[in-house]
Backbone bond lengths (Angstrom), bond angles and torsions (degrees), N, CA, C in turn:
res aa  C-N    CA-C-N  psi(-1)  N-CA   C-N-CA  omega(-1)  CA-C   N-CA-C  phi
1 M - - - 1.516 - - 1.481 112.23 -
2 T 1.253 117.53 132.13 1.525 120.94 179.60 1.490 110.20 -85.93
3 G 1.372 114.94 164.97 1.414 120.88 -174.58 1.554 108.40 -62.07
4 R 1.395 118.54 -30.48 1.458 116.52 176.12 1.440 118.32 -72.38
5 D 1.361 111.07 -22.37 1.471 118.35 178.30 1.522 113.18 -76.03
6 K 1.309 118.14 -16.34 1.445 122.03 -169.62 1.612 104.37 -84.26
7 T 1.378 111.34 137.71 1.496 114.57 170.47 1.529 108.84 -85.59
8 P 1.434 114.31 161.50 1.452 115.02 -179.37 1.498 110.75 -55.25
9 E 1.327 119.67 -30.54 1.483 123.77 -174.80 1.547 109.47 -60.31
10 V 1.270 118.09 -37.84 1.407 120.06 -169.49 1.603 114.78 -113.02
11 A 1.297 117.00 -13.89 1.443 119.87 -175.51 1.478 105.48 -64.61
12 G 1.396 111.21 132.70 1.551 120.51 175.72 1.441 113.22 80.85
13 T 1.423 124.29 5.38 1.399 127.56 -178.94 1.538 106.61 -55.88
14 V 1.328 114.20 140.02 1.455 121.18 173.54 1.528 111.48 -86.00
15 A 1.305 113.27 141.83 1.529 118.66 -168.50 1.433 114.33 -56.67
16 D 1.435 116.50 -46.45 1.544 121.13 -177.36 1.435 112.75 -90.57
17 A 1.317 121.53 13.20 1.540 116.86 175.94 1.449 110.28 -81.76
18 V 1.293 114.07 156.46 1.515 123.09 178.32 1.576 103.93 -61.47
19 R 1.289 113.90 136.14 1.409 121.42 -179.62 1.633 106.01 -67.20
20 G 1.359 117.74 137.50 1.496 117.74 177.23 1.417 113.69 67.91
21 N 1.418 117.96 27.71 1.423 117.50 179.09 1.618 112.15 -76.90
22 W 1.336 118.17 161.81 1.431 119.32 -169.21 1.447 114.17 -58.78
23 V 1.365 118.66 -33.96 1.495 121.34 178.71 1.519 107.75 -58.73
24 D 1.280 118.80 -54.57 1.493 116.82 -179.78 1.422 118.14 -65.49
25 R 1.386 116.33 -23.94 1.481 120.29 -176.82 1.599 112.43 -92.63
26 L 1.299 115.89 -37.28 1.479 118.29 -162.31 1.533 115.41 -122.24
27 A 1.356 114.71 -27.36 1.432 116.78 -178.52 1.515 113.98 -67.88
28 P 1.377 115.60 149.03 1.527 116.42 174.88 1.428 111.46 -58.38
29 P 1.278 121.75 134.44 1.520 124.28 -179.21 1.465 112.63 -46.34
30 R 1.318 126.25 -40.89 1.455 124.87 -175.22 1.533 110.47 -71.78
31 T 1.332 116.76 -23.39 1.493 117.89 179.25 1.548 113.04 -83.45
32 R 1.345 115.89 -22.75 1.482 118.69 -172.62 1.464 116.86 -55.03
33 P 1.216 121.73 -42.87 1.487 121.56 -178.92 1.547 109.61 -61.80
34 Y 1.293 116.58 -41.67 1.490 120.65 178.95 1.440 113.23 -66.61
35 L 1.349 116.66 -43.92 1.444 121.45 178.55 1.607 108.78 -65.89
36 R 1.265 114.98 -36.23 1.586 116.05 178.07 1.492 108.07 -69.30
37 L 1.364 121.52 -31.71 1.428 129.45 179.12 1.571 105.04 -61.25
38 S 1.319 117.50 -42.50 1.438 124.94 -178.26 1.519 112.05 -84.67
39 R 1.372 119.52 -0.66 1.438 121.01 178.24 1.461 112.28 71.69
40 A 1.293 120.06 22.86 1.444 124.37 -176.18 1.567 106.65 -69.05
41 D 1.247 118.05 -17.47 1.505 123.73 177.83 1.513 109.99 -87.36
42 R 1.315 120.38 -6.79 1.451 130.31 -178.46 1.560 107.61 -133.27
43 P 1.306 119.99 75.84 1.483 118.54 -172.39 1.533 115.65 -76.29
44 I 1.258 120.87 -1.31 1.494 123.46 179.19 1.481 110.68 -55.15
45 G 1.290 117.97 -42.19 1.477 121.54 -178.43 1.469 112.99 -61.10
46 T 1.439 117.37 -39.38 1.407 120.50 176.81 1.515 111.35 -63.47
47 W 1.294 119.33 -43.37 1.419 124.60 175.49 1.542 110.88 -54.58
48 L 1.371 116.10 -45.38 1.394 116.82 -173.00 1.559 113.04 -75.11
49 L 1.360 118.43 -20.05 1.346 124.84 166.13 1.524 118.43 -74.42
50 L 1.345 106.15 -36.21 1.506 113.33 -176.27 1.484 117.16 -76.75
51 L 1.382 113.57 -40.52 1.445 117.75 -174.02 1.517 119.74 -55.54
52 P 1.350 116.44 -43.81 1.482 120.36 171.50 1.527 112.40 -52.06
53 C 1.320 113.53 -41.72 1.529 118.59 177.17 1.605 108.44 -54.32
54 W 1.233 115.56 -50.03 1.504 121.03 -173.34 1.576 106.99 -70.02
55 W 1.287 116.94 -38.97 1.446 117.51 174.55 1.442 109.79 -58.12
56 G 1.379 119.52 -49.35 1.459 119.54 -177.05 1.552 112.60 -63.47
57 L 1.321 115.20 -43.76 1.460 118.29 178.07 1.584 113.43 -56.31
58 L 1.367 116.52 -49.47 1.419 117.65 -177.02 1.541 110.80 -68.94
59 L 1.358 115.38 -39.30 1.595 111.95 178.30 1.486 109.82 -68.91
60 S 1.353 122.17 -31.83 1.419 119.07 179.76 1.610 109.44 -68.39
61 M 1.372 117.33 -35.73 1.431 121.26 172.96 1.557 110.29 -62.56
62 L 1.322 115.37 -41.67 1.496 116.36 178.07 1.465 110.85 -62.38
63 H 1.334 113.95 -45.15 1.481 122.02 179.28 1.529 112.35 -50.73
64 D 1.257 113.18 -49.24 1.482 121.31 -175.45 1.514 111.76 -82.84
65 G 1.344 116.78 -19.66 1.556 122.35 179.34 1.492 106.57 73.63
66 R 1.289 120.76 26.13 1.533 118.52 -177.67 1.509 108.73 -153.95
67 G 1.276 113.52 156.12 1.510 120.36 173.03 1.525 108.88 -143.07
68 G 1.370 117.61 153.41 1.494 118.64 179.59 1.470 111.31 -136.27
69 W 1.249 114.66 -175.85 1.494 120.16 -176.90 1.568 109.90 -66.20
70 F 1.332 114.90 -37.28 1.513 118.68 178.76 1.506 112.33 -61.67
71 D 1.323 117.25 -24.83 1.551 117.63 176.61 1.519 110.02 -66.38
72 L 1.311 117.18 -29.03 1.491 116.24 176.47 1.499 110.79 -65.14
73 W 1.363 116.32 -35.42 1.502 117.37 177.56 1.517 110.50 -74.24
74 I 1.353 118.71 -30.62 1.444 120.13 176.56 1.508 109.80 -67.32
75 F 1.423 117.66 -37.16 1.331 119.49 177.01 1.479 116.78 -65.63
76 A 1.418 115.44 -41.40 1.390 121.09 177.71 1.613 111.43 -76.73
77 G 1.258 113.13 -35.34 1.562 115.55 -178.86 1.477 105.03 -65.33
78 C 1.255 124.59 -42.27 1.427 125.18 179.22 1.504 110.44 -60.78
79 G 1.336 117.36 -35.15 1.529 118.86 179.30 1.504 107.74 -67.96
80 I 1.367 118.70 -46.77 1.439 119.35 -176.40 1.491 108.85 -68.05
81 G 1.358 118.25 -43.11 1.445 123.26 177.80 1.480 114.03 -59.00
82 A 1.329 114.86 -36.92 1.502 117.81 -178.95 1.590 110.67 -66.51
83 V 1.313 115.39 -38.06 1.466 121.02 177.22 1.533 108.67 -60.14
84 L 1.385 112.73 -49.74 1.503 118.44 -174.07 1.565 111.10 -66.68
85 M 1.301 114.40 -48.36 1.360 120.23 -171.46 1.577 111.53 -75.06
86 R 1.341 117.80 -32.78 1.357 120.73 170.19 1.532 110.32 -60.69
87 G 1.346 113.89 -46.08 1.491 120.09 179.58 1.485 113.68 -59.19
88 A 1.456 112.00 -41.99 1.423 117.66 -178.12 1.503 111.10 -68.70
89 G 1.398 115.00 -40.99 1.405 118.54 178.44 1.499 116.10 -65.90
90 C 1.349 117.73 -37.61 1.444 119.38 175.66 1.577 109.64 -70.89
91 T 1.263 120.20 -31.69 1.442 123.21 178.69 1.589 108.07 -63.64
92 W 1.307 114.92 -46.33 1.460 123.31 176.08 1.513 112.06 -60.49
93 N 1.298 114.41 -46.68 1.528 120.44 178.25 1.509 110.39 -57.91
94 D 1.365 117.71 -45.70 1.426 122.68 -178.31 1.550 114.51 -65.68
95 I 1.334 110.66 -33.76 1.477 115.91 -178.60 1.538 107.77 -69.54
96 T 1.412 113.97 -44.26 1.470 113.81 -179.26 1.532 115.97 -77.14
97 D 1.347 114.73 -19.48 1.468 120.22 -177.09 1.520 112.83 -104.71
98 R 1.335 115.31 12.77 1.523 119.20 -174.90 1.497 114.09 -55.46
99 H 1.225 117.16 -37.63 1.499 119.73 179.57 1.613 115.51 -79.85
100 I 1.349 112.79 -30.39 1.454 119.89 174.99 1.563 109.23 -70.41
101 D 1.383 113.49 -46.15 1.488 122.16 -173.51 1.595 106.72 -58.77
102 G 1.309 115.41 -37.42 1.430 116.03 -178.43 1.536 115.98 -68.79
103 S 1.326 116.82 -12.98 1.451 121.21 179.94 1.528 112.59 -100.44
104 V 1.380 119.49 -0.42 1.380 124.23 -176.10 1.512 111.56 -113.65
105 A 1.254 120.17 127.27 1.499 120.87 -167.09 1.483 109.11 -60.27
106 R 1.345 119.11 -43.61 1.490 120.96 -176.47 1.438 117.10 -69.14
107 T 1.378 118.51 -23.09 1.462 126.13 179.97 1.479 118.06 -105.94
108 A 1.328 118.67 -9.81 1.462 122.89 -179.66 1.504 114.56 -55.43
109 S 1.346 115.93 -30.58 1.435 120.72 -177.39 1.523 113.05 -82.87
110 R 1.207 122.67 -1.67 1.471 125.53 177.78 1.540 109.67 -61.12
111 P 1.400 110.75 155.28 1.511 111.28 -172.23 1.439 120.49 -55.11
112 I 1.324 120.91 -40.33 1.439 124.78 -174.68 1.612 108.86 -71.84
113 P 1.273 116.44 -58.53 1.546 114.71 -179.53 1.514 114.63 -64.31
114 S 1.366 117.67 -26.77 1.424 117.22 176.73 1.448 114.69 -84.94
115 G 1.440 118.55 -0.08 1.460 121.06 176.39 1.500 117.26 85.24
116 Q 1.368 119.69 6.04 1.405 122.63 176.17 1.475 117.57 -69.21
117 V 1.419 113.17 -33.12 1.471 122.70 -178.75 1.606 111.48 -131.67
118 S 1.248 116.87 127.96 1.391 119.87 176.23 1.611 113.61 -72.94
119 V 1.246 116.10 160.13 1.521 119.80 177.05 1.526 109.29 -57.91
120 R 1.371 115.21 -45.83 1.415 117.26 -178.14 1.504 111.34 -63.82
121 G 1.339 116.67 -40.40 1.530 118.75 175.89 1.486 111.40 -62.61
122 A 1.336 117.63 -39.96 1.475 119.19 177.83 1.424 115.74 -63.29
123 L 1.355 116.62 -36.10 1.509 123.57 175.81 1.489 111.53 -64.14
124 A 1.296 116.33 -41.99 1.430 118.88 176.47 1.552 117.20 -66.65
125 W 1.376 110.05 -39.70 1.409 114.77 169.68 1.609 120.58 -63.09
126 L 1.359 107.47 -35.38 1.481 114.20 172.51 1.529 110.89 -64.01
127 A 1.308 121.39 -40.79 1.409 122.02 -175.53 1.477 108.24 -71.03
128 A 1.274 121.08 -35.59 1.469 123.62 -177.79 1.493 110.89 -66.67
129 Q 1.410 117.29 -44.13 1.467 116.86 174.93 1.494 116.56 -65.52
130 A 1.381 112.95 -38.99 1.449 114.82 -177.68 1.588 112.73 -67.78
131 L 1.324 117.96 -32.07 1.404 126.90 178.63 1.567 109.46 -64.57
132 V 1.279 115.80 -50.83 1.428 116.96 -179.01 1.552 111.74 -63.34
133 A 1.443 114.14 -36.97 1.455 118.14 176.98 1.428 110.16 -63.86
134 L 1.329 121.24 -39.78 1.500 124.27 177.05 1.525 113.59 -59.44
135 L 1.333 117.30 -37.80 1.434 121.62 177.44 1.550 108.41 -61.76
136 I 1.238 119.92 -43.34 1.465 125.23 176.94 1.496 111.93 -60.16
137 L 1.371 116.21 -49.34 1.351 124.46 177.49 1.548 113.97 -55.21
138 L 1.255 116.78 -41.87 1.482 124.61 -178.89 1.571 110.03 -62.83
139 T 1.292 122.26 -12.34 1.338 119.99 176.10 1.481 116.66 -87.76
140 F 1.334 115.97 -4.51 1.423 125.57 173.69 1.479 114.78 -86.65
141 N 1.300 117.64 170.34 1.502 119.54 177.55 1.531 112.43 -67.08
142 S 1.283 117.59 166.90 1.462 125.50 -175.74 1.560 112.93 -58.58
143 A 1.348 114.81 -41.91 1.418 117.27 -179.71 1.540 113.91 -63.83
144 A 1.379 112.75 -38.83 1.512 119.27 179.92 1.535 105.43 -71.52
145 I 1.293 118.77 -39.90 1.439 119.19 179.90 1.587 111.63 -59.73
146 L 1.290 116.02 -42.51 1.497 123.06 174.96 1.531 113.87 -56.10
147 L 1.354 107.42 -45.71 1.460 113.47 179.96 1.557 115.06 -68.10
148 G 1.326 112.05 -31.29 1.398 115.03 174.26 1.509 116.63 -72.27
149 V 1.376 117.58 -30.54 1.413 122.57 173.90 1.540 108.16 -69.09
150 I 1.260 120.59 -42.13 1.489 123.09 179.80 1.389 111.08 -61.73
151 S 1.329 119.88 -35.97 1.449 125.68 -177.06 1.598 114.00 -56.60
152 L 1.364 111.99 -22.75 1.516 112.59 -179.01 1.530 111.68 -66.00
153 A 1.391 118.01 -27.17 1.460 118.07 -178.70 1.519 111.20 -59.80
154 P 1.334 124.14 -56.62 1.484 119.26 -179.30 1.468 110.07 -65.65
155 V 1.316 124.12 -30.10 1.463 123.05 176.39 1.496 110.71 -60.58
156 C 1.281 116.21 -42.30 1.547 119.15 -179.94 1.469 109.77 -71.52
157 I 1.316 120.27 -36.35 1.522 121.32 -172.41 1.556 107.89 -77.90
158 Y 1.301 120.91 -37.42 1.465 122.96 -167.06 1.472 111.36 -46.30
159 P 1.408 123.60 -52.10 1.413 122.58 -168.55 1.623 110.96 -60.76
160 F 1.365 114.87 -20.81 1.487 115.89 178.60 1.511 117.33 -89.68
161 A 1.410 111.18 -11.31 1.482 118.55 -170.38 1.533 110.41 -60.71
162 K 1.349 118.04 -37.64 1.437 118.27 -176.63 1.559 111.72 -72.85
163 R 1.245 118.12 0.27 1.476 121.14 177.30 1.551 106.50 -92.43
164 F 1.303 124.33 -26.56 1.390 124.42 -171.72 1.498 116.16 -126.60
165 T 1.385 117.50 -1.97 1.482 119.11 175.59 1.569 111.83 -142.66
166 W 1.343 116.27 151.76 1.417 114.73 171.22 1.528 114.59 -81.21
167 W 1.404 115.95 3.08 1.484 117.94 -176.06 1.543 109.32 -120.80
168 P 1.326 115.70 51.53 1.451 114.98 175.88 1.565 113.91 -61.50
169 Q 1.392 117.90 -23.14 1.484 117.22 175.65 1.481 114.86 -63.14
170 V 1.351 114.87 -22.75 1.496 115.44 172.66 1.460 112.38 -64.59
171 F 1.328 118.35 -44.23 1.518 125.08 179.51 1.508 107.97 -63.34
172 L 1.331 116.20 -36.67 1.507 117.33 -179.77 1.474 105.93 -71.86
173 G 1.257 124.57 -40.12 1.446 127.31 -178.22 1.549 109.07 -61.77
174 V 1.373 117.05 -45.61 1.472 123.00 178.51 1.566 109.48 -57.34
175 A 1.282 114.06 -44.44 1.506 116.22 179.35 1.585 115.54 -72.04
176 F 1.432 114.34 -44.90 1.407 119.79 -171.73 1.557 113.17 -71.62
177 N 1.313 115.85 -25.78 1.413 116.50 -170.72 1.616 109.79 -105.71
178 W 1.253 116.98 10.33 1.454 122.92 -178.76 1.512 109.85 -64.81
179 G 1.290 119.18 -26.74 1.495 122.47 172.96 1.485 116.98 -53.34
180 A 1.426 114.73 -32.76 1.423 115.66 176.83 1.511 115.78 -61.23
181 L 1.323 114.53 -36.93 1.491 120.59 170.73 1.503 112.31 -69.45
182 L 1.223 115.40 -44.99 1.514 118.50 -175.19 1.489 113.64 -65.52
183 A 1.324 118.52 -46.94 1.420 124.68 -175.06 1.442 109.65 -70.70
184 W 1.418 119.39 -36.44 1.512 120.36 174.70 1.449 107.44 -60.67
185 T 1.341 122.05 -44.79 1.394 125.57 -174.55 1.528 111.90 -74.41
186 A 1.330 116.25 -32.49 1.512 116.96 173.60 1.470 113.82 -56.55
187 H 1.372 113.70 -38.78 1.449 119.82 -179.09 1.547 113.17 -76.10
188 S 1.381 113.98 -50.10 1.464 119.44 -170.92 1.501 112.90 -86.47
189 G 1.317 120.32 -29.74 1.449 126.31 -170.52 1.463 117.49 85.36
190 R 1.408 112.83 4.73 1.508 114.87 -179.85 1.541 102.55 -149.85
191 L 1.369 115.73 152.19 1.473 121.51 172.11 1.559 106.24 -90.39
192 E 1.329 115.46 130.25 1.520 122.16 179.38 1.542 108.72 -124.81
193 W 1.287 116.34 157.66 1.400 122.58 -170.94 1.513 116.17 -61.49
194 P 1.333 120.71 -33.11 1.479 115.70 174.46 1.525 112.39 -59.95
195 A 1.317 119.22 -30.63 1.406 120.93 173.78 1.474 112.76 -67.38
196 V 1.239 119.16 -36.38 1.481 121.98 177.43 1.556 110.30 -64.65
197 V 1.410 114.33 -46.18 1.470 117.69 176.01 1.574 112.07 -62.74
198 L 1.316 121.28 -39.36 1.458 122.74 171.37 1.491 112.16 -56.54
199 Y 1.370 117.92 -43.24 1.458 123.87 175.90 1.431 114.39 -55.44
200 L 1.361 116.37 -45.95 1.476 121.91 -177.68 1.499 108.63 -67.65
201 A 1.392 115.00 -36.35 1.513 117.70 174.51 1.523 114.52 -59.70
202 G 1.365 111.48 -37.54 1.483 116.20 174.69 1.535 116.34 -65.99
203 I 1.339 112.27 -35.16 1.417 118.36 -178.46 1.549 107.73 -65.34
204 S 1.373 117.66 -46.15 1.402 122.68 174.21 1.492 115.32 -54.90
205 W 1.378 113.84 -42.96 1.522 119.77 175.43 1.460 109.87 -61.27
206 T 1.341 120.82 -42.67 1.400 121.16 178.28 1.593 113.28 -63.56
207 L 1.253 115.77 -36.44 1.498 117.61 174.87 1.525 109.65 -66.49
208 F 1.327 117.48 -32.28 1.485 116.67 175.36 1.532 109.96 -66.75
209 Y 1.405 116.90 -53.90 1.534 119.01 -165.12 1.619 106.90 -76.65
210 D 1.328 116.99 -35.16 1.511 117.64 -176.98 1.546 111.62 -77.99
211 T 1.338 118.77 -26.51 1.500 119.67 169.77 1.549 109.65 -60.71
212 I 1.319 115.33 -45.45 1.445 119.97 177.19 1.509 110.91 -56.99
213 Y 1.371 114.40 -49.98 1.480 121.12 178.26 1.498 112.35 -57.08
214 A 1.335 117.43 -46.06 1.483 122.59 -174.15 1.553 111.52 -67.70
215 H 1.320 121.07 -13.68 1.397 121.41 177.07 1.531 115.90 -69.50
216 Q 1.354 111.49 -16.41 1.469 116.06 177.77 1.590 110.97 -71.94
217 D 1.215 118.27 -20.91 1.478 122.22 -171.34 1.527 114.48 -116.00
218 T 1.362 116.82 11.70 1.484 116.01 -171.78 1.530 113.21 -61.11
219 E 1.423 117.74 -34.79 1.432 119.22 -175.04 1.546 108.13 -69.51
220 D 1.363 117.21 -49.05 1.404 121.10 -178.26 1.532 109.92 -63.99
221 D 1.267 115.65 -39.59 1.534 122.02 -177.11 1.503 110.02 -63.50
222 A 1.364 115.93 -38.72 1.424 121.45 177.80 1.523 110.58 -63.59
223 L 1.350 117.87 -39.86 1.460 125.67 -176.92 1.513 111.00 -62.89
224 I 1.412 115.08 -42.27 1.420 118.87 -174.69 1.484 115.55 -101.78
225 G 1.367 114.80 -0.94 1.483 117.24 173.19 1.511 115.87 89.86
226 V 1.270 114.83 15.57 1.507 119.13 -178.47 1.507 107.41 -84.07
227 K 1.314 116.19 139.96 1.549 120.43 -172.48 1.573 102.99 -104.70
228 S 1.389 111.44 153.33 1.445 124.18 178.24 1.449 111.36 -158.37
229 T 1.302 119.60 161.91 1.514 120.17 168.24 1.477 114.20 -67.96
230 A 1.366 112.93 -27.81 1.513 115.62 177.53 1.457 109.14 -64.21
231 R 1.310 123.22 -41.58 1.450 124.75 -179.39 1.529 107.67 -71.35
232 L 1.328 117.14 -44.42 1.441 123.73 -177.00 1.647 108.92 -61.21
233 F 1.198 120.27 -41.02 1.506 124.16 -174.10 1.493 111.59 -86.06
234 G 1.375 116.60 -36.15 1.451 120.58 178.56 1.473 115.03 53.25
235 E 1.359 116.74 -121.57 1.471 119.15 -173.65 1.651 105.45 -79.33
236 N 1.235 120.02 -9.64 1.446 119.05 174.29 1.471 115.07 -87.36
237 S 1.183 116.57 4.31 1.566 122.26 -178.68 1.475 116.82 -48.04
238 P 1.493 117.63 -47.86 1.403 120.55 172.42 1.565 114.93 -49.25
239 T 1.277 117.77 -44.20 1.436 122.73 -177.35 1.579 108.48 -62.82
240 W 1.393 114.93 -46.96 1.413 119.73 -178.90 1.547 113.22 -66.84
241 L 1.361 113.84 -41.60 1.455 115.70 173.18 1.526 115.25 -59.95
242 R 1.256 116.15 -33.25 1.535 119.33 177.96 1.531 105.73 -66.76
243 R 1.286 118.21 -44.59 1.513 121.67 179.04 1.525 112.50 -60.70
244 F 1.316 119.52 -39.80 1.383 124.23 177.79 1.531 109.55 -66.79
245 L 1.276 114.99 -44.34 1.479 121.57 176.13 1.610 112.05 -53.52
246 V 1.307 113.72 -48.89 1.503 119.18 -175.36 1.590 107.67 -66.33
247 V 1.364 112.00 -43.46 1.453 114.50 -177.96 1.605 113.72 -64.77
248 A 1.321 112.61 -41.71 1.430 117.89 -176.86 1.577 110.08 -66.55
249 V 1.363 114.88 -43.05 1.479 117.98 177.88 1.583 113.81 -66.37
250 T 1.325 114.92 -42.19 1.460 120.56 -178.60 1.530 107.77 -62.14
251 L 1.421 115.92 -52.31 1.414 119.43 180.00 1.487 116.11 -55.53
252 Q 1.377 111.75 -43.95 1.477 115.70 -178.83 1.550 110.63 -66.76
253 G 1.358 115.46 -33.12 1.417 116.83 -178.04 1.591 109.30 -72.04
254 I 1.405 116.91 -36.48 1.393 118.13 174.82 1.457 111.09 -65.82
255 A 1.340 122.32 -35.56 1.508 123.54 177.87 1.566 109.29 -60.12
256 V 1.376 113.61 -42.31 1.397 121.73 -172.44 1.612 107.26 -66.21
257 I 1.273 113.02 -46.03 1.481 115.78 -177.82 1.492 113.72 -68.18
258 A 1.369 112.91 -31.49 1.529 117.65 178.07 1.418 110.18 -69.79
259 A 1.453 116.41 -39.53 1.441 116.04 -176.26 1.512 113.30 -75.54
260 L 1.321 116.98 -19.35 1.471 120.85 -176.81 1.493 115.14 -106.60
261 I 1.317 116.90 14.35 1.503 121.03 176.46 1.528 107.06 -60.45
262 G 1.335 113.12 123.63 1.495 117.97 -178.82 1.591 111.33 94.63
263 A 1.330 118.37 -5.74 1.404 122.72 171.15 1.550 115.51 -75.37
264 S 1.294 119.45 176.10 1.499 116.91 177.33 1.527 105.71 -77.94
265 P 1.362 111.34 152.93 1.449 116.82 176.89 1.593 114.70 -56.18
266 L 1.357 111.54 -35.77 1.504 113.87 -179.26 1.477 112.65 -67.86
267 A 1.361 117.99 -36.98 1.471 123.18 175.58 1.531 110.47 -64.68
268 M 1.262 119.48 -35.10 1.443 125.10 -177.66 1.496 105.64 -71.19
269 A 1.300 118.78 -43.30 1.513 124.99 -177.92 1.496 110.59 -64.04
270 V 1.377 114.07 -42.04 1.470 118.03 -176.45 1.540 109.27 -71.41
271 A 1.305 120.81 -38.84 1.471 124.41 -178.70 1.630 104.02 -65.62
272 L 1.297 116.22 -52.60 1.486 119.00 177.68 1.481 115.05 -54.41
273 A 1.289 119.31 -30.71 1.455 123.33 174.50 1.473 110.98 -61.86
274 G 1.350 113.99 -36.25 1.514 117.65 178.83 1.511 109.46 -63.16
275 T 1.368 116.03 -41.06 1.497 120.35 176.81 1.548 112.24 -60.47
276 W 1.376 109.21 -44.95 1.510 114.71 178.71 1.537 108.85 -56.12
277 A 1.313 115.54 -46.54 1.604 119.34 -178.87 1.494 109.59 -60.52
278 F 1.267 117.84 -37.92 1.460 121.37 178.12 1.501 112.18 -65.06
279 G 1.352 115.31 -43.32 1.404 117.57 174.45 1.518 119.43 -67.84
280 W 1.411 112.38 -31.86 1.384 116.87 176.80 1.506 112.29 -62.87
281 H 1.344 113.84 -42.64 1.449 118.91 -178.38 1.545 112.09 -65.79
282 M 1.319 117.34 -35.07 1.476 118.42 176.76 1.514 108.76 -69.39
283 A 1.407 119.26 -36.62 1.441 117.44 178.42 1.558 111.86 -69.29
284 W 1.264 116.37 -29.59 1.514 119.74 172.81 1.526 109.34 -64.36
285 Q 1.317 116.61 -44.99 1.479 114.75 176.37 1.506 115.27 -60.53
286 L 1.305 112.41 -39.05 1.535 121.12 -179.56 1.580 106.95 -58.75
287 S 1.333 118.35 -45.10 1.418 123.70 -178.08 1.534 109.27 -65.66
288 R 1.296 122.50 -23.77 1.472 120.81 -175.54 1.570 106.35 -104.35
289 F 1.345 124.46 3.22 1.449 123.57 -177.81 1.459 111.05 -65.98
290 D 1.336 113.89 136.65 1.418 125.07 179.51 1.498 110.42 -149.69
291 M 1.354 116.86 97.35 1.478 118.02 -167.03 1.598 110.89 -70.04
292 T 1.312 118.50 -2.15 1.478 119.36 -177.17 1.582 108.55 -102.98
293 D 1.351 118.85 -4.60 1.412 124.51 -177.10 1.487 108.80 -110.98
294 N 1.420 115.50 98.29 1.510 118.10 -176.79 1.494 112.68 -69.66
295 D 1.317 122.37 -29.55 1.449 123.86 178.81 1.523 108.19 -65.81
296 R 1.376 113.11 -45.66 1.538 114.97 -178.43 1.555 107.69 -69.31
297 L 1.258 121.45 -39.25 1.484 126.32 175.15 1.528 108.72 -50.06
298 L 1.344 117.35 -53.95 1.445 115.90 179.90 1.488 115.90 -66.63
299 A 1.345 117.02 -35.33 1.506 120.18 179.72 1.525 106.71 -64.78
300 L 1.274 119.09 -45.71 1.465 123.14 179.66 1.476 112.86 -58.36
301 F 1.322 114.15 -45.05 1.488 122.60 179.23 1.566 110.09 -56.54
302 R 1.466 111.11 -51.13 1.411 116.17 178.05 1.623 117.39 -59.91
303 S 1.346 107.38 -32.14 1.520 111.31 -178.30 1.530 112.39 -65.98
304 N 1.240 119.07 -8.22 1.464 121.76 177.76 1.529 115.00 -66.12
305 R 1.357 114.78 -20.98 1.483 118.89 167.03 1.519 115.06 -56.59
306 D 1.445 114.21 -40.42 1.429 120.24 173.96 1.490 112.54 -67.51
307 A 1.423 114.96 -43.54 1.474 118.68 -179.65 1.589 110.89 -55.82
308 G 1.339 115.02 -46.64 1.440 121.42 -178.27 1.557 115.03 -68.48
309 L 1.400 112.99 -28.72 1.443 116.90 178.78 1.489 111.64 -76.51
310 L 1.285 120.06 -30.28 1.461 122.12 -176.19 1.534 119.03 -51.55
311 P 1.356 117.74 -41.66 1.473 114.39 178.16 1.582 115.57 -66.69
312 L 1.349 113.31 -26.04 1.468 117.40 -169.91 1.542 115.43 -57.06
313 P 1.236 121.60 -49.16 1.426 122.95 -179.67 1.546 112.03 -64.27
314 F 1.269 119.51 -37.21 1.483 124.10 172.02 1.492 112.23 -59.36
315 F 1.375 119.35 -48.71 1.377 123.88 177.18 1.549 113.47 -62.08
316 A 1.322 114.89 -39.20 1.480 118.61 176.36 1.535 113.62 -67.33
317 I 1.326 116.47 -37.10 1.502 120.28 177.68 1.532 105.48 -68.32
318 A 1.296 117.71 -41.90 1.486 118.03 -177.94 1.559 112.00 -61.15
319 L 1.269 115.50 -29.70 1.464 119.68 -178.91 1.574 111.00 -70.46
320 L 1.337 116.66 -22.54 1.386 122.64 177.70 1.491 112.98 -85.17
321 L 1.330 120.00 -11.71 1.435 123.44 -172.37 1.521 112.81 -90.19
């Protein structure tokens, strides 16, 4: 299909975006390349960045045994901040990976390698998103602000990780789960060890879902020399995924127990049921895993939104007990 044959609704569509997404259908044409650069047409990444924030906030409230009106702002601020920082992170990732993305079938249609957005335009868009996110961060307490500033280091390093380590998913996990630390601290004013354990649980979860995701690109990655846990594990991936599952569920369970020490047994049981539901969903994904089926791999990866959402209603009910 030539450029003239494309309609405004489909022109510039990214290969792995959900068909008929809101960006392709509803966004003004001039904004679409920038929204695609921020992955607004693929919201799963925003969810995966946001959910550890909400875990951390609710467990911090459970730990303190209280909640307040400002926690509603933390809840909403994390949501807005996740959209902005995921967008800024993806923009940075695409700037640094623009030459690699052009060599991979799944990513060649992204805005920079396909010529929809210039590097200068992407840098300006990156700065705009980061600035608005900073304004939100400045409404939190000083300890949370400091954590937010520190989080920029792993965000900046991650795009380069696949060039020097077989474990770039660790760097992604370090960046993507930072919100567990930040939201806990935004509520309590201090960083405590249950939040750190929750953070480590999130990193193991990221290793689980992003290894699944990375299996889509193993052939192209091998050709261009990009490293990933999917390439490293190969046929042993199910064994490693099971290990990440066990570690993620165990650590989240420890974080829940530590946060609810002194709470009622019923509240503890309800909160731990949320962790069980989280683990059950990961086990279901593992039972469906097929490294040769890219459509299934993408569907399983996207299903982690549901996995991460499952603990939240249990944590919220436990707060009421």
